[in-house]
C-alpha positions in Angstrom: 4.2 -183.8 -90.3 7.6 -183.7 -92.0 10.9 -182.0 -91.6 11.6 -179.6 -94.4 14.3 -177.0 -95.2 13.1 -173.5 -96.2 14.1 -169.9 -96.1 12.4 -166.5 -96.8 12.7 -167.0 -100.6 10.6 -170.2 -100.3 7.8 -168.2 -98.8 8.2 -165.1 -101.0 8.2 -167.2 -104.2 5.0 -168.9 -103.0 3.4 -165.5 -102.4 4.7 -164.0 -105.6 3.2 -166.9 -107.7 -0.1 -165.1 -107.6 -2.1 -167.7 -109.3 -0.8 -170.6 -107.1 -1.0 -168.5 -103.9 -4.6 -167.4 -104.7 -5.7 -170.9 -105.4 -4.1 -172.2 -102.2 -5.8 -169.5 -100.1 -9.1 -170.1 -101.8 -8.9 -173.9 -101.2 -8.1 -173.3 -97.5 -10.9 -170.7 -97.2 -13.4 -173.1 -98.7 -12.4 -175.7 -96.2 -12.8 -173.4 -93.2 -16.1 -172.0 -94.5 -18.1 -174.9 -93.1 -21.5 -173.5 -94.0 -20.3 -172.5 -97.5 -21.7 -169.0 -97.4 -18.6 -167.4 -98.8 -17.7 -165.7 -95.4 -15.8 -166.9 -92.4 -17.6 -166.3 -89.1 -15.8 -165.9 -85.8 -16.7 -169.5 -85.0 -15.3 -170.9 -88.2 -12.1 -168.9 -88.0 -11.6 -169.6 -84.3 -12.0 -173.3 -85.0 -9.2 -173.1 -87.5 -7.0 -171.0 -85.2 -7.4 -173.7 -82.4 -6.0 -176.2 -84.8 -2.9 -174.0 -85.3 -2.1 -174.2 -81.6 -1.0 -170.5 -81.5 -0.2 -170.9 -77.8 1.8 -174.1 -78.0 5.1 -173.8 -76.3 6.9 -177.1 -76.9 6.0 -179.6 -79.6 2.5 -180.4 -78.5 3.0 -179.9 -74.8 1.5 -176.7 -73.3 3.2 -175.6 -70.1 0.6 -173.0 -69.3 -3.1 -173.7 -70.1 -4.9 -170.4 -70.6 -8.4 -170.0 -69.3 -11.4 -170.0 -71.7 -11.6 -166.2 -71.2 -8.0 -165.7 -72.2 -8.4 -168.0 -75.2 -11.6 -166.1 -76.2 -9.7 -162.8 -76.0 -6.8 -164.2 -78.1 -9.1 -165.5 -80.8 -11.2 -162.4 -80.8 -8.1 -160.3 -81.3 -6.9 -162.5 -84.1 -10.3 -162.5 -85.7 -10.3 -158.7 -85.6 -7.0 -158.7 -87.5 -8.6 -160.7 -90.3 -11.9 -158.7 -90.3 -10.5 -155.6 -91.9 -13.8 -153.8 -92.4 -15.1 -154.8 -89.0 -18.4 -156.2 -90.3 -18.2 -159.4 -88.2 -17.2 -161.7 -90.9 -14.1 -162.4 -93.1 -14.4 -162.6 -96.8 -11.9 -164.3 -99.2 -10.0 -161.1 -99.9 -9.6 -160.2 -96.2 -8.4 -163.7 -95.5 -6.0 -163.6 -98.4 -4.6 -160.2 -97.4 -4.0 -161.2 -93.8 -2.5 -164.6 -94.7 -0.2 -162.8 -97.1 0.9 -160.6 -94.2 1.4 -163.5 -91.9 3.5 -165.3 -94.5 5.6 -162.2 -95.1 6.2 -161.9 -91.4 7.3 -165.5 -91.2 9.6 -164.9 -94.2 11.1 -161.8 -92.5 11.7 -163.8 -89.3 13.4 -166.6 -91.2 15.7 -164.5 -93.3 17.7 -165.9 -96.2 19.6 -168.7 -94.4 18.0 -172.1 -94.7 16.2 -173.3 -91.6 15.0 -176.9 -90.9 11.5 -177.0 -89.6 8.8 -179.5 -88.7 5.8 -178.7 -90.9 2.2 -179.8 -90.7 0.8 -181.5 -93.8 -1.4 -179.0 -95.7 0.0 -176.0 -94.0 0.9 -173.0 -96.2 4.6 -173.4 -95.3 4.4 -177.0 -96.4 2.6 -176.0 -99.6 5.3 -173.4 -100.2 8.0 -176.0 -99.9 6.2 -178.5 -102.1 5.8 -175.7 -104.7 9.5 -175.0 -104.6 10.4 -178.7 -104.9 8.1 -179.1 -107.9 9.6 -176.0 -109.6 13.1 -177.5 -109.1 12.1 -180.8 -110.7 10.6 -179.1 -113.7 13.5 -176.8 -114.2 
C-alpha cells in the first residue's frame, strides 16, 4: 500500500488512454480467470471481490461481520452487475465495461480537488496514479 494524491482527472485520463486502460483491464481479467477459459465464473469474480473488502468499514477492521448468506447475496448482486447478458459468466468486454463504470463513479465522487488516499498495490487507482506520474516524467 502507498499514500497517493489523485483527483477525477487522474482516473478519467487513465480511462481515456484506451490502449493503456484496455491492457490494464485485460491483465487483471487474465489474473482473475484462474482456469484460463476466457470467462469469469461467479466463483472467480467472487474471489476477487472478497479481496476488495467491499464491506470494510475502517482500515482492515470490520465492525459488523455479515453472515455467509448476506455475503452471498452481496456477491451475487455484484456479479449480476458485471454479467450484462445474464449468461452466467463475464467476458472481457463485460468486465471492461463495468470496470469503466466503476472507475467513472469513483472519479465523479472525487471531483477535481486533489485527495490523498491509501491505495493497494496493483489496484486500478494505483495504476492510474502511476500512469499519470510516468506521463509527467516524460513531458
